[in-house]
C-alpha positions as CSV (number, residue, x, y, z in Angstrom):
1,M,0.0,0.0,0.0
2,G,1.4,3.4,-1.0
3,T,0.6,6.9,0.0
4,V,0.5,10.2,-1.9
5,P,0.2,13.8,-0.8
6,F,-3.1,15.2,-2.0
7,D,-5.6,17.8,-0.9
8,C,-8.7,15.9,0.4
9,P,-11.6,16.9,-1.9
10,H,-14.4,16.1,0.5
11,V,-16.3,19.2,1.8
12,G,-16.0,19.2,5.6
13,C,-12.5,17.9,5.5
14,L,-10.4,19.5,2.7
15,T,-7.2,18.7,4.6
16,K,-4.2,20.0,2.7
17,T,-1.5,17.6,1.3
18,V,-3.0,14.7,3.4
19,G,-1.3,11.4,2.8
20,L,-3.9,9.5,0.8
21,E,-3.5,5.8,1.6
22,L,-3.8,4.0,-1.8
23,M,-5.5,0.6,-1.9
24,Y,-6.2,-0.5,-5.4
25,S,-5.5,0.6,-9.0
26,H,-7.2,-0.1,-12.3
27,S,-5.8,0.5,-15.8
28,P,-7.0,-1.4,-18.9
29,S,-4.3,0.1,-21.1
30,G,-1.5,0.7,-18.6
31,V,-1.2,4.3,-19.9
32,K,-4.2,5.8,-18.1
33,G,-6.3,4.6,-15.3
34,S,-7.3,5.3,-11.7
35,T,-6.2,4.4,-8.2
36,F,-8.4,4.3,-5.1
37,G,-7.5,5.4,-1.7
38,F,-8.9,7.1,1.4
39,C,-8.2,10.2,3.4
40,P,-6.8,9.3,6.9
41,V,-8.5,12.3,8.4
42,C,-12.1,11.9,7.3
43,Q,-11.8,8.3,6.3
44,K,-13.7,8.9,3.0
45,G,-12.7,7.3,-0.3
46,V,-11.0,9.2,-3.1
47,I,-10.4,8.2,-6.7
48,L,-7.4,9.7,-8.5
49,Y,-7.3,9.5,-12.3
50,L,-3.8,9.1,-13.6
51,E,-1.6,8.9,-16.6
52,W,1.9,7.5,-16.8
53,K,5.0,9.6,-17.2
54,N,7.8,7.0,-17.2
55,R,6.1,3.9,-18.6
56,K,5.3,2.5,-15.2
57,A,1.8,0.9,-15.6
58,V,-0.9,2.9,-13.8
59,G,-2.2,-0.5,-12.5
60,E,0.9,-0.4,-10.2
61,A,0.2,3.1,-8.8
62,H,-1.1,1.9,-5.4
63,K,2.2,0.2,-4.6
64,L,4.2,3.4,-4.8
65,S,4.7,6.3,-2.4
66,G,6.0,9.9,-2.4
67,S,8.7,10.7,-5.0
68,Q,8.4,7.3,-6.7
69,F,4.7,8.0,-7.3
70,W,5.3,11.5,-8.7
71,E,8.2,10.2,-10.9
72,N,5.9,7.8,-12.6
73,Y,2.4,9.3,-12.6
74,R,0.5,12.5,-13.2
75,I,-2.9,13.2,-11.5
76,I,-5.3,14.5,-14.1
77,D,-8.5,14.5,-12.0
78,S,-10.1,13.3,-8.8
79,A,-13.5,12.1,-7.6
80,P,-15.0,13.8,-5.8
81,T,-13.7,17.1,-7.2
82,P,-13.0,20.0,-4.7
83,P,-15.7,22.6,-4.6
84,A,-15.2,25.3,-7.2
85,R,-15.0,28.9,-6.3
86,D,-17.8,30.9,-7.8
87,V,-17.5,34.2,-9.6
88,V,-20.2,36.9,-9.9
89,A,-19.7,39.5,-12.7
90,N,-20.0,43.2,-12.3
91,L,-19.5,43.3,-8.5
92,P,-18.0,46.5,-7.0
93,D,-14.4,45.9,-6.1
94,K,-14.8,45.8,-2.3
95,I,-17.8,43.5,-2.5
96,G,-16.0,41.3,-5.0
97,M,-13.0,41.0,-2.7
98,V,-15.2,40.0,0.3
99,F,-17.2,37.5,-1.7
100,D,-14.0,35.9,-3.2
101,E,-12.6,35.5,0.4
102,A,-15.9,33.9,1.4
103,E,-15.6,31.4,-1.5
104,A,-12.0,30.7,-0.6
105,N,-13.0,29.9,3.0
106,F,-15.9,27.7,1.8
107,A,-13.6,25.8,-0.6
108,D,-11.2,25.1,2.2
109,G,-13.9,24.0,4.6
110,R,-13.6,27.0,7.0
111,H,-17.3,27.3,7.5
112,M,-17.4,29.8,10.3
113,S,-15.1,32.2,8.4
114,A,-17.1,31.6,5.1
115,A,-20.4,32.4,6.9
116,T,-18.9,35.6,8.3
117,M,-17.7,36.8,4.9
118,Y,-20.9,35.8,3.1
119,R,-22.8,37.9,5.6
120,K,-20.3,40.7,5.1
121,S,-20.9,40.5,1.3
122,I,-24.7,41.0,1.9
123,E,-24.1,43.9,4.4
124,L,-21.9,45.7,1.9
125,T,-24.4,45.2,-0.9
126,L,-27.3,46.5,1.2
127,K,-25.3,49.6,2.0
128,D,-24.5,50.1,-1.7
129,L,-28.1,49.6,-2.8
130,N,-29.6,51.6,0.0
131,P,-27.2,53.8,1.9
132,E,-29.9,55.2,4.1
133,G,-31.2,51.8,5.2
134,K,-31.2,51.0,8.9
135,G,-31.9,48.0,11.1
136,M,-30.9,44.4,11.2
137,L,-29.7,42.7,8.1
138,N,-32.7,40.4,7.8
139,A,-35.1,43.4,8.1
140,R,-33.3,45.4,5.5
141,I,-33.5,42.6,3.0
142,R,-37.2,42.3,3.7
143,A,-37.6,46.1,3.1
144,L,-36.1,45.6,-0.3
145,Q,-38.6,42.8,-0.9
146,K,-41.5,45.2,-0.1
147,E,-40.0,47.5,-2.8
148,E,-40.0,44.5,-5.2
149,A,-36.2,44.8,-5.4
150,V,-35.8,41.2,-4.1
151,P,-38.0,38.3,-5.3
152,D,-40.1,36.3,-2.9
153,T,-38.2,33.1,-3.9
154,L,-35.0,34.6,-2.5
155,I,-36.7,35.4,0.8
156,K,-37.9,31.8,1.1
157,L,-34.2,30.8,0.7
158,L,-33.2,33.4,3.2
159,D,-35.5,32.0,5.8
160,T,-33.6,28.7,5.7
161,V,-30.2,30.4,6.6
162,K,-29.7,30.8,10.3
163,F,-26.6,33.0,10.1
164,L,-28.3,35.6,7.9
165,G,-31.3,35.9,10.2
166,N,-31.7,38.4,13.1
167,E,-29.4,36.5,15.4
168,G,-27.0,35.5,12.7
169,A,-23.3,35.9,13.3
170,H,-23.8,36.5,17.0
171,D,-24.8,33.0,17.8
172,D,-22.3,31.0,19.9
173,E,-22.9,27.8,18.0
174,P,-21.0,27.7,14.6
175,P,-23.2,27.3,11.5
176,S,-23.5,23.8,10.1
177,P,-22.0,22.9,6.7
178,E,-25.6,22.7,5.3
179,D,-26.5,26.2,6.7
180,V,-23.3,27.6,5.2
181,E,-24.1,26.0,1.8
182,R,-27.6,27.5,1.9
183,G,-26.1,30.9,2.9
184,R,-23.7,30.6,0.0
185,D,-26.6,30.0,-2.4
186,F,-28.5,32.9,-1.1
187,T,-25.5,35.3,-1.2
188,R,-24.6,34.3,-4.8
189,L,-28.2,34.7,-6.0
190,F,-28.6,38.0,-4.2
191,L,-25.4,39.3,-5.8
192,V,-26.3,38.0,-9.3
193,Y,-29.8,39.6,-9.0
194,S,-28.3,42.9,-7.7
195,Y,-25.3,43.4,-10.0
196,E,-24.8,40.7,-12.7
197,L,-28.3,40.5,-14.0
198,P,-28.9,44.3,-14.4
199,A,-25.6,44.6,-16.3
200,R,-26.5,41.7,-18.6
201,V,-30.0,43.2,-19.3
202,E,-28.4,46.6,-20.0
203,A,-25.9,45.1,-22.4
204,A,-28.7,43.2,-24.2
205,L,-30.8,46.3,-24.6
206,A,-27.8,48.2,-25.9
207,K,-27.4,45.7,-28.7
208,D,-31.0,46.5,-29.8
209,E,-30.5,50.3,-29.9
210,P,-30.3,51.8,-33.4
211,E,-26.9,53.2,-34.3
């Protein structure tokens, strides 16, 4: 059984350069194939998709460790794949930086930090959209709903996210991974609705204007 340094791709673990313990390899051609192992931290399975570099059959990959593994194989993909960081177009620079940090925290499994930065993204957006707005974050979002600036479907999603509610980031108990994922969905959709979608509509209308 070999080991290979690899970032665990499982949300909730995401341990960096963990020594995946390799158990079995499969390679019909010898040139490309896969090897199966598991993360010693979360104990979940990981499949690495490989191709050879030095004519060492991929079917032998699980027998090698460290430098011997890297000398002979190249990792081209994994299953599961790590969570991708999302990008929302047309964000103001400050909001874009905060949202990008939230995404980086989420991708690395730092759920409390991700929740804090997603909340900060919403707070900055509310200040940008309505500088005179006052009150708790949840109430300010609902005020936009009354002005039909936020669709009811987004409010329904908001109601499922504890850390974006009235108590929110002040709770002693850290948010669950599921709560953070719902908060991420709400934040992304709120930013798309507030910035990306209006810009796309404006660009589409501009194409139809006579020259």
